[in-house]
C-alpha positions, 0 to 999 in steps of 0.5 A: 054512854049515859053521858052522851057524845061530845060534838067531835066524837059525834061528828066522827061517828056520823062521818061528818065534820064538826062544822056540819053538826053545828049547821045541822043544829042551827037548822034543827036537824039535830039536837044537842044538850048543852053542858056548860060550853060543851055540846053533848049528843044523847045516844038516842039522838045519834041513833035517830040521825043514823036511822034517818040517813039510811043505809046502802047495804045490799043485805037481805036482812031487814032488821037494822038498828043504828047505834053507837058502840059502848063496849068491846071485850075480847079474849083469845077466841071470842069478842063481845060488842055492846051497842046502844041503839036508842033506848035498847042495848044490843049485845053481839058475840063474834069471833075475835078475828071478825071483831079485829077486822071491824076495828070497832071502838067505843063511840063509833057508829055501828049497825046491828043487823038481825037475821034470825037466829043471829045478830051481825054487827057492821061498821057504819 
């Protein structure tokens, strides 16, 4: 995940088109790194944009961290979801069934919702 997200993957994670991201970049709303002819979005920048876009959740949980799925590990019963939320790494353990329902994959936007004593992951 340190390498960042290419513009197409970033657009998918944010739920917008590549053209929209180019327009946001031109307007100064988002900053891409340039690597040759490729635009790359740092995970921290993606998390910032996700935070600014807010949420429409009706949950009582107030500790919400927007991020990007970096790894999904499943076994027969459990799953481990790793998120990059800006400079932070959040790890959540959940049932495999819950992980399958969320259908999370590396590169997707997701939100870590922390409600003591657990962390809940929502698909963005």
